[in-house]
mmCIF entry with sequence, helices, sheets and N, C-alpha, C, O atoms, coordinates in Angstrom:
data_MODEL
# 
_entry.id   MODEL 
# 
_entity.id                         1 
_entity.type                       polymer 
_entity.pdbx_number_of_molecules   1 
# 
_entity_poly.entity_id                      1 
_entity_poly.type                           'polypeptide(L)' 
_entity_poly.nstd_linkage                   no 
_entity_poly.nstd_monomer                   no 
_entity_poly.pdbx_seq_one_letter_code       MRICTVTGRLNGLFPGHAGTAGLYFVEHEYFDSPVTPLLDPAEISAWNEALERPAP 
_entity_poly.pdbx_seq_one_letter_code_can   MRICTVTGRLNGLFPGHAGTAGLYFVEHEYFDSPVTPLLDPAEISAWNEALERPAP 
_entity_poly.pdbx_strand_id                 A 
# 
loop_
_entity_poly_seq.entity_id 
_entity_poly_seq.num 
_entity_poly_seq.mon_id 
_entity_poly_seq.hetero 
1 1  MET n 
1 2  ARG n 
1 3  ILE n 
1 4  CYS n 
1 5  THR n 
1 6  VAL n 
1 7  THR n 
1 8  GLY n 
1 9  ARG n 
1 10 LEU n 
1 11 ASN n 
1 12 GLY n 
1 13 LEU n 
1 14 PHE n 
1 15 PRO n 
1 16 GLY n 
1 17 HIS n 
1 18 ALA n 
1 19 GLY n 
1 20 THR n 
1 21 ALA n 
1 22 GLY n 
1 23 LEU n 
1 24 TYR n 
1 25 PHE n 
1 26 VAL n 
1 27 GLU n 
1 28 HIS n 
1 29 GLU n 
1 30 TYR n 
1 31 PHE n 
1 32 ASP n 
1 33 SER n 
1 34 PRO n 
1 35 VAL n 
1 36 THR n 
1 37 PRO n 
1 38 LEU n 
1 39 LEU n 
1 40 ASP n 
1 41 PRO n 
1 42 ALA n 
1 43 GLU n 
1 44 ILE n 
1 45 SER n 
1 46 ALA n 
1 47 TRP n 
1 48 ASN n 
1 49 GLU n 
1 50 ALA n 
1 51 LEU n 
1 52 GLU n 
1 53 ARG n 
1 54 PRO n 
1 55 ALA n 
1 56 PRO n 
# 
_struct_asym.id          A 
_struct_asym.entity_id   1 
# 
loop_
_struct_conf.conf_type_id 
_struct_conf.id 
_struct_conf.pdbx_PDB_helix_id 
_struct_conf.beg_label_comp_id 
_struct_conf.beg_label_asym_id 
_struct_conf.beg_label_seq_id 
_struct_conf.pdbx_beg_PDB_ins_code 
_struct_conf.end_label_comp_id 
_struct_conf.end_label_asym_id 
_struct_conf.end_label_seq_id 
_struct_conf.pdbx_end_PDB_ins_code 
_struct_conf.beg_auth_comp_id 
_struct_conf.beg_auth_asym_id 
_struct_conf.beg_auth_seq_id 
_struct_conf.end_auth_comp_id 
_struct_conf.end_auth_asym_id 
_struct_conf.end_auth_seq_id 
_struct_conf.pdbx_PDB_helix_class 
_struct_conf.details 
_struct_conf.pdbx_PDB_helix_length 
HELX_P HELX_P1 AA1 ILE A 3  ? LEU A 13 ? ILE A 3  LEU A 13 1 ? 11 
HELX_P HELX_P2 AA2 ALA A 18 ? TYR A 30 ? ALA A 18 TYR A 30 1 ? 13 
HELX_P HELX_P3 AA3 PRO A 41 ? GLU A 43 ? PRO A 41 GLU A 43 5 ? 3  
HELX_P HELX_P4 AA4 ILE A 44 ? GLU A 52 ? ILE A 44 GLU A 52 1 ? 9  
# 
_struct_conf_type.id          HELX_P 
_struct_conf_type.criteria    ? 
_struct_conf_type.reference   ? 
# 
loop_
_atom_site.group_PDB 
_atom_site.id 
_atom_site.type_symbol 
_atom_site.label_atom_id 
_atom_site.label_alt_id 
_atom_site.label_comp_id 
_atom_site.label_asym_id 
_atom_site.label_entity_id 
_atom_site.label_seq_id 
_atom_site.pdbx_PDB_ins_code 
_atom_site.Cartn_x 
_atom_site.Cartn_y 
_atom_site.Cartn_z 
_atom_site.occupancy 
_atom_site.B_iso_or_equiv 
_atom_site.pdbx_formal_charge 
_atom_site.auth_seq_id 
_atom_site.auth_comp_id 
_atom_site.auth_asym_id 
_atom_site.auth_atom_id 
_atom_site.pdbx_PDB_model_num 
ATOM 1   N N  . MET A 1 1  ? -4.476  -11.851 33.757 1.00 0.00 ? 1  MET A N  1 
ATOM 2   C CA . MET A 1 1  ? -5.174  -12.667 32.791 1.00 0.00 ? 1  MET A CA 1 
ATOM 3   C C  . MET A 1 1  ? -4.666  -14.102 32.928 1.00 0.00 ? 1  MET A C  1 
ATOM 4   O O  . MET A 1 1  ? -3.462  -14.332 33.035 1.00 0.00 ? 1  MET A O  1 
ATOM 5   N N  . ARG A 1 2  ? -5.555  -15.029 32.924 1.00 0.00 ? 2  ARG A N  1 
ATOM 6   C CA . ARG A 1 2  ? -5.175  -16.440 33.039 1.00 0.00 ? 2  ARG A CA 1 
ATOM 7   C C  . ARG A 1 2  ? -4.578  -16.937 31.737 1.00 0.00 ? 2  ARG A C  1 
ATOM 8   O O  . ARG A 1 2  ? -4.902  -16.445 30.656 1.00 0.00 ? 2  ARG A O  1 
ATOM 9   N N  . ILE A 1 3  ? -3.690  -17.935 31.861 1.00 0.00 ? 3  ILE A N  1 
ATOM 10  C CA . ILE A 1 3  ? -2.987  -18.465 30.694 1.00 0.00 ? 3  ILE A CA 1 
ATOM 11  C C  . ILE A 1 3  ? -3.957  -19.040 29.660 1.00 0.00 ? 3  ILE A C  1 
ATOM 12  O O  . ILE A 1 3  ? -3.745  -18.864 28.460 1.00 0.00 ? 3  ILE A O  1 
ATOM 13  N N  . CYS A 1 4  ? -5.012  -19.721 30.103 1.00 0.00 ? 4  CYS A N  1 
ATOM 14  C CA . CYS A 1 4  ? -5.952  -20.293 29.128 1.00 0.00 ? 4  CYS A CA 1 
ATOM 15  C C  . CYS A 1 4  ? -6.700  -19.186 28.392 1.00 0.00 ? 4  CYS A C  1 
ATOM 16  O O  . CYS A 1 4  ? -7.090  -19.365 27.239 1.00 0.00 ? 4  CYS A O  1 
ATOM 17  N N  . THR A 1 5  ? -6.902  -18.046 29.046 1.00 0.00 ? 5  THR A N  1 
ATOM 18  C CA . THR A 1 5  ? -7.531  -16.908 28.388 1.00 0.00 ? 5  THR A CA 1 
ATOM 19  C C  . THR A 1 5  ? -6.608  -16.356 27.309 1.00 0.00 ? 5  THR A C  1 
ATOM 20  O O  . THR A 1 5  ? -7.053  -16.026 26.210 1.00 0.00 ? 5  THR A O  1 
ATOM 21  N N  . VAL A 1 6  ? -5.328  -16.258 27.627 1.00 0.00 ? 6  VAL A N  1 
ATOM 22  C CA . VAL A 1 6  ? -4.360  -15.742 26.662 1.00 0.00 ? 6  VAL A CA 1 
ATOM 23  C C  . VAL A 1 6  ? -4.260  -16.672 25.460 1.00 0.00 ? 6  VAL A C  1 
ATOM 24  O O  . VAL A 1 6  ? -4.346  -16.214 24.320 1.00 0.00 ? 6  VAL A O  1 
ATOM 25  N N  . THR A 1 7  ? -4.080  -17.962 25.692 1.00 0.00 ? 7  THR A N  1 
ATOM 26  C CA . THR A 1 7  ? -3.947  -18.890 24.567 1.00 0.00 ? 7  THR A CA 1 
ATOM 27  C C  . THR A 1 7  ? -5.234  -18.963 23.756 1.00 0.00 ? 7  THR A C  1 
ATOM 28  O O  . THR A 1 7  ? -5.194  -19.094 22.533 1.00 0.00 ? 7  THR A O  1 
ATOM 29  N N  . GLY A 1 8  ? -6.361  -18.880 24.424 1.00 0.00 ? 8  GLY A N  1 
ATOM 30  C CA . GLY A 1 8  ? -7.641  -18.881 23.713 1.00 0.00 ? 8  GLY A CA 1 
ATOM 31  C C  . GLY A 1 8  ? -7.771  -17.671 22.798 1.00 0.00 ? 8  GLY A C  1 
ATOM 32  O O  . GLY A 1 8  ? -8.221  -17.788 21.658 1.00 0.00 ? 8  GLY A O  1 
ATOM 33  N N  . ARG A 1 9  ? -7.379  -16.518 23.303 1.00 0.00 ? 9  ARG A N  1 
ATOM 34  C CA . ARG A 1 9  ? -7.440  -15.285 22.504 1.00 0.00 ? 9  ARG A CA 1 
ATOM 35  C C  . ARG A 1 9  ? -6.470  -15.360 21.328 1.00 0.00 ? 9  ARG A C  1 
ATOM 36  O O  . ARG A 1 9  ? -6.816  -14.988 20.207 1.00 0.00 ? 9  ARG A O  1 
ATOM 37  N N  . LEU A 1 10 ? -5.248  -15.845 21.589 1.00 0.00 ? 10 LEU A N  1 
ATOM 38  C CA . LEU A 1 10 ? -4.275  -15.973 20.502 1.00 0.00 ? 10 LEU A CA 1 
ATOM 39  C C  . LEU A 1 10 ? -4.768  -16.952 19.443 1.00 0.00 ? 10 LEU A C  1 
ATOM 40  O O  . LEU A 1 10 ? -4.623  -16.693 18.248 1.00 0.00 ? 10 LEU A O  1 
ATOM 41  N N  . ASN A 1 11 ? -5.348  -18.070 19.864 1.00 0.00 ? 11 ASN A N  1 
ATOM 42  C CA . ASN A 1 11 ? -5.882  -19.037 18.905 1.00 0.00 ? 11 ASN A CA 1 
ATOM 43  C C  . ASN A 1 11 ? -7.029  -18.446 18.101 1.00 0.00 ? 11 ASN A C  1 
ATOM 44  O O  . ASN A 1 11 ? -7.182  -18.750 16.919 1.00 0.00 ? 11 ASN A O  1 
ATOM 45  N N  . GLY A 1 12 ? -7.836  -17.601 18.737 1.00 0.00 ? 12 GLY A N  1 
ATOM 46  C CA . GLY A 1 12 ? -8.935  -16.956 18.026 1.00 0.00 ? 12 GLY A CA 1 
ATOM 47  C C  . GLY A 1 12 ? -8.463  -15.924 17.014 1.00 0.00 ? 12 GLY A C  1 
ATOM 48  O O  . GLY A 1 12 ? -9.007  -15.830 15.914 1.00 0.00 ? 12 GLY A O  1 
ATOM 49  N N  . LEU A 1 13 ? -7.447  -15.150 17.388 1.00 0.00 ? 13 LEU A N  1 
ATOM 50  C CA . LEU A 1 13 ? -6.936  -14.106 16.503 1.00 0.00 ? 13 LEU A CA 1 
ATOM 51  C C  . LEU A 1 13 ? -6.024  -14.640 15.410 1.00 0.00 ? 13 LEU A C  1 
ATOM 52  O O  . LEU A 1 13 ? -6.020  -14.132 14.289 1.00 0.00 ? 13 LEU A O  1 
ATOM 53  N N  . PHE A 1 14 ? -5.248  -15.675 15.745 1.00 0.00 ? 14 PHE A N  1 
ATOM 54  C CA . PHE A 1 14 ? -4.231  -16.193 14.827 1.00 0.00 ? 14 PHE A CA 1 
ATOM 55  C C  . PHE A 1 14 ? -4.335  -17.711 14.723 1.00 0.00 ? 14 PHE A C  1 
ATOM 56  O O  . PHE A 1 14 ? -3.415  -18.410 15.147 1.00 0.00 ? 14 PHE A O  1 
ATOM 57  N N  . PRO A 1 15 ? -5.430  -18.243 14.169 1.00 0.00 ? 15 PRO A N  1 
ATOM 58  C CA . PRO A 1 15 ? -5.590  -19.690 14.101 1.00 0.00 ? 15 PRO A CA 1 
ATOM 59  C C  . PRO A 1 15 ? -4.421  -20.342 13.361 1.00 0.00 ? 15 PRO A C  1 
ATOM 60  O O  . PRO A 1 15 ? -4.060  -19.945 12.252 1.00 0.00 ? 15 PRO A O  1 
ATOM 61  N N  . GLY A 1 16 ? -3.848  -21.344 14.003 1.00 0.00 ? 16 GLY A N  1 
ATOM 62  C CA . GLY A 1 16 ? -2.715  -22.040 13.418 1.00 0.00 ? 16 GLY A CA 1 
ATOM 63  C C  . GLY A 1 16 ? -1.379  -21.344 13.617 1.00 0.00 ? 16 GLY A C  1 
ATOM 64  O O  . GLY A 1 16 ? -0.333  -21.888 13.265 1.00 0.00 ? 16 GLY A O  1 
ATOM 65  N N  . HIS A 1 17 ? -1.414  -20.137 14.183 1.00 0.00 ? 17 HIS A N  1 
ATOM 66  C CA . HIS A 1 17 ? -0.180  -19.373 14.354 1.00 0.00 ? 17 HIS A CA 1 
ATOM 67  C C  . HIS A 1 17 ? -0.089  -18.750 15.749 1.00 0.00 ? 17 HIS A C  1 
ATOM 68  O O  . HIS A 1 17 ? 0.644   -17.781 15.947 1.00 0.00 ? 17 HIS A O  1 
ATOM 69  N N  . ALA A 1 18 ? -0.818  -19.290 16.698 1.00 0.00 ? 18 ALA A N  1 
ATOM 70  C CA . ALA A 1 18 ? -0.858  -18.707 18.046 1.00 0.00 ? 18 ALA A CA 1 
ATOM 71  C C  . ALA A 1 18 ? 0.517   -18.702 18.710 1.00 0.00 ? 18 ALA A C  1 
ATOM 72  O O  . ALA A 1 18 ? 0.861   -17.746 19.405 1.00 0.00 ? 18 ALA A O  1 
ATOM 73  N N  . GLY A 1 19 ? 1.301   -19.748 18.506 1.00 0.00 ? 19 GLY A N  1 
ATOM 74  C CA . GLY A 1 19 ? 2.633   -19.811 19.113 1.00 0.00 ? 19 GLY A CA 1 
ATOM 75  C C  . GLY A 1 19 ? 3.545   -18.724 18.576 1.00 0.00 ? 19 GLY A C  1 
ATOM 76  O O  . GLY A 1 19 ? 4.264   -18.078 19.337 1.00 0.00 ? 19 GLY A O  1 
ATOM 77  N N  . THR A 1 20 ? 3.517   -18.521 17.263 1.00 0.00 ? 20 THR A N  1 
ATOM 78  C CA . THR A 1 20 ? 4.331   -17.459 16.661 1.00 0.00 ? 20 THR A CA 1 
ATOM 79  C C  . THR A 1 20 ? 3.863   -16.097 17.145 1.00 0.00 ? 20 THR A C  1 
ATOM 80  O O  . THR A 1 20 ? 4.685   -15.235 17.457 1.00 0.00 ? 20 THR A O  1 
ATOM 81  N N  . ALA A 1 21 ? 2.562   -15.892 17.211 1.00 0.00 ? 21 ALA A N  1 
ATOM 82  C CA . ALA A 1 21 ? 2.037   -14.623 17.713 1.00 0.00 ? 21 ALA A CA 1 
ATOM 83  C C  . ALA A 1 21 ? 2.498   -14.396 19.142 1.00 0.00 ? 21 ALA A C  1 
ATOM 84  O O  . ALA A 1 21 ? 2.838   -13.271 19.509 1.00 0.00 ? 21 ALA A O  1 
ATOM 85  N N  . GLY A 1 22 ? 2.515   -15.446 19.954 1.00 0.00 ? 22 GLY A N  1 
ATOM 86  C CA . GLY A 1 22 ? 3.001   -15.326 21.328 1.00 0.00 ? 22 GLY A CA 1 
ATOM 87  C C  . GLY A 1 22 ? 4.440   -14.860 21.371 1.00 0.00 ? 22 GLY A C  1 
ATOM 88  O O  . GLY A 1 22 ? 4.802   -14.059 22.233 1.00 0.00 ? 22 GLY A O  1 
ATOM 89  N N  . LEU A 1 23 ? 5.274   -15.347 20.456 1.00 0.00 ? 23 LEU A N  1 
ATOM 90  C CA . LEU A 1 23 ? 6.667   -14.900 20.392 1.00 0.00 ? 23 LEU A CA 1 
ATOM 91  C C  . LEU A 1 23 ? 6.745   -13.410 20.072 1.00 0.00 ? 23 LEU A C  1 
ATOM 92  O O  . LEU A 1 23 ? 7.566   -12.697 20.648 1.00 0.00 ? 23 LEU A O  1 
ATOM 93  N N  . TYR A 1 24 ? 5.908   -12.939 19.169 1.00 0.00 ? 24 TYR A N  1 
ATOM 94  C CA . TYR A 1 24 ? 5.885   -11.516 18.845 1.00 0.00 ? 24 TYR A CA 1 
ATOM 95  C C  . TYR A 1 24 ? 5.517   -10.689 20.071 1.00 0.00 ? 24 TYR A C  1 
ATOM 96  O O  . TYR A 1 24 ? 6.119   -9.646  20.326 1.00 0.00 ? 24 TYR A O  1 
ATOM 97  N N  . PHE A 1 25 ? 4.527   -11.154 20.828 1.00 0.00 ? 25 PHE A N  1 
ATOM 98  C CA . PHE A 1 25 ? 4.116   -10.427 22.031 1.00 0.00 ? 25 PHE A CA 1 
ATOM 99  C C  . PHE A 1 25 ? 5.244   -10.335 23.044 1.00 0.00 ? 25 PHE A C  1 
ATOM 100 O O  . PHE A 1 25 ? 5.492   -9.271  23.612 1.00 0.00 ? 25 PHE A O  1 
ATOM 101 N N  . VAL A 1 26 ? 5.926   -11.447 23.270 1.00 0.00 ? 26 VAL A N  1 
ATOM 102 C CA . VAL A 1 26 ? 7.029   -11.449 24.231 1.00 0.00 ? 26 VAL A CA 1 
ATOM 103 C C  . VAL A 1 26 ? 8.121   -10.494 23.766 1.00 0.00 ? 26 VAL A C  1 
ATOM 104 O O  . VAL A 1 26 ? 8.628   -9.691  24.550 1.00 0.00 ? 26 VAL A O  1 
ATOM 105 N N  . GLU A 1 27 ? 8.482   -10.585 22.482 1.00 0.00 ? 27 GLU A N  1 
ATOM 106 C CA . GLU A 1 27 ? 9.510   -9.684  21.961 1.00 0.00 ? 27 GLU A CA 1 
ATOM 107 C C  . GLU A 1 27 ? 9.092   -8.227  22.126 1.00 0.00 ? 27 GLU A C  1 
ATOM 108 O O  . GLU A 1 27 ? 9.875   -7.395  22.584 1.00 0.00 ? 27 GLU A O  1 
ATOM 109 N N  . HIS A 1 28 ? 7.869   -7.930  21.753 1.00 0.00 ? 28 HIS A N  1 
ATOM 110 C CA . HIS A 1 28 ? 7.386   -6.546  21.803 1.00 0.00 ? 28 HIS A CA 1 
ATOM 111 C C  . HIS A 1 28 ? 7.388   -5.989  23.222 1.00 0.00 ? 28 HIS A C  1 
ATOM 112 O O  . HIS A 1 28 ? 7.720   -4.822  23.432 1.00 0.00 ? 28 HIS A O  1 
ATOM 113 N N  . GLU A 1 29 ? 7.023   -6.809  24.184 1.00 0.00 ? 29 GLU A N  1 
ATOM 114 C CA . GLU A 1 29 ? 6.912   -6.339  25.567 1.00 0.00 ? 29 GLU A CA 1 
ATOM 115 C C  . GLU A 1 29 ? 8.220   -6.333  26.338 1.00 0.00 ? 29 GLU A C  1 
ATOM 116 O O  . GLU A 1 29 ? 8.441   -5.439  27.155 1.00 0.00 ? 29 GLU A O  1 
ATOM 117 N N  . TYR A 1 30 ? 9.087   -7.297  26.104 1.00 0.00 ? 30 TYR A N  1 
ATOM 118 C CA . TYR A 1 30 ? 10.205  -7.500  27.014 1.00 0.00 ? 30 TYR A CA 1 
ATOM 119 C C  . TYR A 1 30 ? 11.604  -7.322  26.438 1.00 0.00 ? 30 TYR A C  1 
ATOM 120 O O  . TYR A 1 30 ? 12.555  -7.166  27.205 1.00 0.00 ? 30 TYR A O  1 
ATOM 121 N N  . PHE A 1 31 ? 11.764  -7.339  25.141 1.00 0.00 ? 31 PHE A N  1 
ATOM 122 C CA . PHE A 1 31 ? 13.107  -7.246  24.578 1.00 0.00 ? 31 PHE A CA 1 
ATOM 123 C C  . PHE A 1 31 ? 13.350  -5.846  24.047 1.00 0.00 ? 31 PHE A C  1 
ATOM 124 O O  . PHE A 1 31 ? 12.651  -5.395  23.139 1.00 0.00 ? 31 PHE A O  1 
ATOM 125 N N  . ASP A 1 32 ? 14.332  -5.159  24.603 1.00 0.00 ? 32 ASP A N  1 
ATOM 126 C CA . ASP A 1 32 ? 14.660  -3.816  24.128 1.00 0.00 ? 32 ASP A CA 1 
ATOM 127 C C  . ASP A 1 32 ? 15.442  -3.854  22.815 1.00 0.00 ? 32 ASP A C  1 
ATOM 128 O O  . ASP A 1 32 ? 15.274  -2.978  21.967 1.00 0.00 ? 32 ASP A O  1 
ATOM 129 N N  . SER A 1 33 ? 16.284  -4.852  22.650 1.00 0.00 ? 33 SER A N  1 
ATOM 130 C CA . SER A 1 33 ? 17.062  -4.944  21.412 1.00 0.00 ? 33 SER A CA 1 
ATOM 131 C C  . SER A 1 33 ? 17.316  -6.408  21.077 1.00 0.00 ? 33 SER A C  1 
ATOM 132 O O  . SER A 1 33 ? 18.389  -6.935  21.372 1.00 0.00 ? 33 SER A O  1 
ATOM 133 N N  . PRO A 1 34 ? 16.332  -7.072  20.460 1.00 0.00 ? 34 PRO A N  1 
ATOM 134 C CA . PRO A 1 34 ? 16.500  -8.476  20.116 1.00 0.00 ? 34 PRO A CA 1 
ATOM 135 C C  . PRO A 1 34 ? 17.586  -8.664  19.067 1.00 0.00 ? 34 PRO A C  1 
ATOM 136 O O  . PRO A 1 34 ? 17.824  -7.777  18.247 1.00 0.00 ? 34 PRO A O  1 
ATOM 137 N N  . VAL A 1 35 ? 18.247  -9.823  19.092 1.00 0.00 ? 35 VAL A N  1 
ATOM 138 C CA . VAL A 1 35 ? 19.298  -10.130 18.126 1.00 0.00 ? 35 VAL A CA 1 
ATOM 139 C C  . VAL A 1 35 ? 18.713  -10.162 16.717 1.00 0.00 ? 35 VAL A C  1 
ATOM 140 O O  . VAL A 1 35 ? 19.271  -9.565  15.796 1.00 0.00 ? 35 VAL A O  1 
ATOM 141 N N  . THR A 1 36 ? 17.594  -10.854 16.550 1.00 0.00 ? 36 THR A N  1 
ATOM 142 C CA . THR A 1 36 ? 16.912  -10.925 15.266 1.00 0.00 ? 36 THR A CA 1 
ATOM 143 C C  . THR A 1 36 ? 15.445  -10.574 15.498 1.00 0.00 ? 36 THR A C  1 
ATOM 144 O O  . THR A 1 36 ? 14.666  -11.432 15.911 1.00 0.00 ? 36 THR A O  1 
ATOM 145 N N  . PRO A 1 37 ? 15.061  -9.330  15.241 1.00 0.00 ? 37 PRO A N  1 
ATOM 146 C CA . PRO A 1 37 ? 13.666  -8.934  15.488 1.00 0.00 ? 37 PRO A CA 1 
ATOM 147 C C  . PRO A 1 37 ? 12.691  -9.759  14.648 1.00 0.00 ? 37 PRO A C  1 
ATOM 148 O O  . PRO A 1 37 ? 12.942  -10.035 13.474 1.00 0.00 ? 37 PRO A O  1 
ATOM 149 N N  . LEU A 1 38 ? 11.593  -10.141 15.259 1.00 0.00 ? 38 LEU A N  1 
ATOM 150 C CA . LEU A 1 38 ? 10.559  -10.882 14.537 1.00 0.00 ? 38 LEU A CA 1 
ATOM 151 C C  . LEU A 1 38 ? 9.676   -9.946  13.726 1.00 0.00 ? 38 LEU A C  1 
ATOM 152 O O  . LEU A 1 38 ? 9.088   -10.358 12.726 1.00 0.00 ? 38 LEU A O  1 
ATOM 153 N N  . LEU A 1 39 ? 9.579   -8.701  14.146 1.00 0.00 ? 39 LEU A N  1 
ATOM 154 C CA . LEU A 1 39 ? 8.698   -7.740  13.505 1.00 0.00 ? 39 LEU A CA 1 
ATOM 155 C C  . LEU A 1 39 ? 9.497   -6.517  13.103 1.00 0.00 ? 39 LEU A C  1 
ATOM 156 O O  . LEU A 1 39 ? 10.251  -5.975  13.911 1.00 0.00 ? 39 LEU A O  1 
ATOM 157 N N  . ASP A 1 40 ? 9.342   -6.080  11.874 1.00 0.00 ? 40 ASP A N  1 
ATOM 158 C CA . ASP A 1 40 ? 10.008  -4.874  11.390 1.00 0.00 ? 40 ASP A CA 1 
ATOM 159 C C  . ASP A 1 40 ? 9.513   -3.687  12.220 1.00 0.00 ? 40 ASP A C  1 
ATOM 160 O O  . ASP A 1 40 ? 8.304   -3.487  12.338 1.00 0.00 ? 40 ASP A O  1 
ATOM 161 N N  . PRO A 1 41 ? 10.419  -2.902  12.794 1.00 0.00 ? 41 PRO A N  1 
ATOM 162 C CA . PRO A 1 41 ? 10.009  -1.763  13.626 1.00 0.00 ? 41 PRO A CA 1 
ATOM 163 C C  . PRO A 1 41 ? 9.040   -0.817  12.917 1.00 0.00 ? 41 PRO A C  1 
ATOM 164 O O  . PRO A 1 41 ? 8.218   -0.180  13.576 1.00 0.00 ? 41 PRO A O  1 
ATOM 165 N N  . ALA A 1 42 ? 9.120   -0.713  11.601 1.00 0.00 ? 42 ALA A N  1 
ATOM 166 C CA . ALA A 1 42 ? 8.210   0.155   10.851 1.00 0.00 ? 42 ALA A CA 1 
ATOM 167 C C  . ALA A 1 42 ? 6.779   -0.373  10.860 1.00 0.00 ? 42 ALA A C  1 
ATOM 168 O O  . ALA A 1 42 ? 5.843   0.376   10.583 1.00 0.00 ? 42 ALA A O  1 
ATOM 169 N N  . GLU A 1 43 ? 6.603   -1.652  11.174 1.00 0.00 ? 43 GLU A N  1 
ATOM 170 C CA . GLU A 1 43 ? 5.273   -2.264  11.144 1.00 0.00 ? 43 GLU A CA 1 
ATOM 171 C C  . GLU A 1 43 ? 4.625   -2.381  12.520 1.00 0.00 ? 43 GLU A C  1 
ATOM 172 O O  . GLU A 1 43 ? 3.516   -2.904  12.630 1.00 0.00 ? 43 GLU A O  1 
ATOM 173 N N  . ILE A 1 44 ? 5.287   -1.909  13.562 1.00 0.00 ? 44 ILE A N  1 
ATOM 174 C CA . ILE A 1 44 ? 4.760   -2.066  14.916 1.00 0.00 ? 44 ILE A CA 1 
ATOM 175 C C  . ILE A 1 44 ? 3.422   -1.361  15.095 1.00 0.00 ? 44 ILE A C  1 
ATOM 176 O O  . ILE A 1 44 ? 2.524   -1.912  15.732 1.00 0.00 ? 44 ILE A O  1 
ATOM 177 N N  . SER A 1 45 ? 3.265   -0.158  14.551 1.00 0.00 ? 45 SER A N  1 
ATOM 178 C CA . SER A 1 45 ? 1.998   0.563   14.693 1.00 0.00 ? 45 SER A CA 1 
ATOM 179 C C  . SER A 1 45 ? 0.844   -0.206  14.067 1.00 0.00 ? 45 SER A C  1 
ATOM 180 O O  . SER A 1 45 ? -0.234  -0.295  14.654 1.00 0.00 ? 45 SER A O  1 
ATOM 181 N N  . ALA A 1 46 ? 1.064   -0.762  12.876 1.00 0.00 ? 46 ALA A N  1 
ATOM 182 C CA . ALA A 1 46 ? 0.016   -1.548  12.212 1.00 0.00 ? 46 ALA A CA 1 
ATOM 183 C C  . ALA A 1 46 ? -0.302  -2.799  13.017 1.00 0.00 ? 46 ALA A C  1 
ATOM 184 O O  . ALA A 1 46 ? -1.466  -3.183  13.130 1.00 0.00 ? 46 ALA A O  1 
ATOM 185 N N  . TRP A 1 47 ? 0.725   -3.440  13.579 1.00 0.00 ? 47 TRP A N  1 
ATOM 186 C CA . TRP A 1 47 ? 0.550   -4.632  14.410 1.00 0.00 ? 47 TRP A CA 1 
ATOM 187 C C  . TRP A 1 47 ? -0.320  -4.300  15.618 1.00 0.00 ? 47 TRP A C  1 
ATOM 188 O O  . TRP A 1 47 ? -1.277  -5.016  15.913 1.00 0.00 ? 47 TRP A O  1 
ATOM 189 N N  . ASN A 1 48 ? 0.014   -3.209  16.322 1.00 0.00 ? 48 ASN A N  1 
ATOM 190 C CA . ASN A 1 48 ? -0.751  -2.813  17.502 1.00 0.00 ? 48 ASN A CA 1 
ATOM 191 C C  . ASN A 1 48 ? -2.186  -2.472  17.141 1.00 0.00 ? 48 ASN A C  1 
ATOM 192 O O  . ASN A 1 48 ? -3.109  -2.845  17.865 1.00 0.00 ? 48 ASN A O  1 
ATOM 193 N N  . GLU A 1 49 ? -2.386  -1.775  16.042 1.00 0.00 ? 49 GLU A N  1 
ATOM 194 C CA . GLU A 1 49 ? -3.727  -1.406  15.589 1.00 0.00 ? 49 GLU A CA 1 
ATOM 195 C C  . GLU A 1 49 ? -4.561  -2.658  15.306 1.00 0.00 ? 49 GLU A C  1 
ATOM 196 O O  . GLU A 1 49 ? -5.730  -2.722  15.686 1.00 0.00 ? 49 GLU A O  1 
ATOM 197 N N  . ALA A 1 50 ? -3.971  -3.641  14.646 1.00 0.00 ? 50 ALA A N  1 
ATOM 198 C CA . ALA A 1 50 ? -4.690  -4.884  14.333 1.00 0.00 ? 50 ALA A CA 1 
ATOM 199 C C  . ALA A 1 50 ? -5.081  -5.631  15.598 1.00 0.00 ? 50 ALA A C  1 
ATOM 200 O O  . ALA A 1 50 ? -6.141  -6.254  15.647 1.00 0.00 ? 50 ALA A O  1 
ATOM 201 N N  . LEU A 1 51 ? -4.243  -5.578  16.613 1.00 0.00 ? 51 LEU A N  1 
ATOM 202 C CA . LEU A 1 51 ? -4.556  -6.259  17.871 1.00 0.00 ? 51 LEU A CA 1 
ATOM 203 C C  . LEU A 1 51 ? -5.641  -5.529  18.648 1.00 0.00 ? 51 LEU A C  1 
ATOM 204 O O  . LEU A 1 51 ? -6.505  -6.163  19.254 1.00 0.00 ? 51 LEU A O  1 
ATOM 205 N N  . GLU A 1 52 ? -5.602  -4.216  18.633 1.00 0.00 ? 52 GLU A N  1 
ATOM 206 C CA . GLU A 1 52 ? -6.573  -3.432  19.391 1.00 0.00 ? 52 GLU A CA 1 
ATOM 207 C C  . GLU A 1 52 ? -7.932  -3.367  18.701 1.00 0.00 ? 52 GLU A C  1 
ATOM 208 O O  . GLU A 1 52 ? -8.962  -3.244  19.365 1.00 0.00 ? 52 GLU A O  1 
ATOM 209 N N  . ARG A 1 53 ? -7.938  -3.450  17.384 1.00 0.00 ? 53 ARG A N  1 
ATOM 210 C CA . ARG A 1 53 ? -9.178  -3.359  16.625 1.00 0.00 ? 53 ARG A CA 1 
ATOM 211 C C  . ARG A 1 53 ? -9.242  -4.483  15.590 1.00 0.00 ? 53 ARG A C  1 
ATOM 212 O O  . ARG A 1 53 ? -9.125  -4.227  14.392 1.00 0.00 ? 53 ARG A O  1 
ATOM 213 N N  . PRO A 1 54 ? -9.428  -5.734  16.047 1.00 0.00 ? 54 PRO A N  1 
ATOM 214 C CA . PRO A 1 54 ? -9.468  -6.855  15.096 1.00 0.00 ? 54 PRO A CA 1 
ATOM 215 C C  . PRO A 1 54 ? -10.650 -6.742  14.149 1.00 0.00 ? 54 PRO A C  1 
ATOM 216 O O  . PRO A 1 54 ? -11.697 -6.201  14.504 1.00 0.00 ? 54 PRO A O  1 
ATOM 217 N N  . ALA A 1 55 ? -10.471 -7.255  12.948 1.00 0.00 ? 55 ALA A N  1 
ATOM 218 C CA . ALA A 1 55 ? -11.556 -7.268  11.962 1.00 0.00 ? 55 ALA A CA 1 
ATOM 219 C C  . ALA A 1 55 ? -12.690 -8.144  12.479 1.00 0.00 ? 55 ALA A C  1 
ATOM 220 O O  . ALA A 1 55 ? -12.448 -9.183  13.093 1.00 0.00 ? 55 ALA A O  1 
ATOM 221 N N  . PRO A 1 56 ? -13.922 -7.725  12.233 1.00 0.00 ? 56 PRO A N  1 
ATOM 222 C CA . PRO A 1 56 ? -15.067 -8.528  12.719 1.00 0.00 ? 56 PRO A CA 1 
ATOM 223 C C  . PRO A 1 56 ? -15.191 -9.882  12.045 1.00 0.00 ? 56 PRO A C  1 
ATOM 224 O O  . PRO A 1 56 ? -16.102 -10.647 12.359 1.00 0.00 ? 56 PRO A O  1 
# 
């Protein structure tokens, strides 16, 4: 996926918060044990569901 596609999608899903959303994605994909998690582990399923099935 091209970078402009990623930023465009993040801006569409999280207007005004695309940079923060990008941090969540990086943490979720690449950090096994972050020092300070950005997302509560109990909320990961809801986070993934919202990304896979965004509200119309």
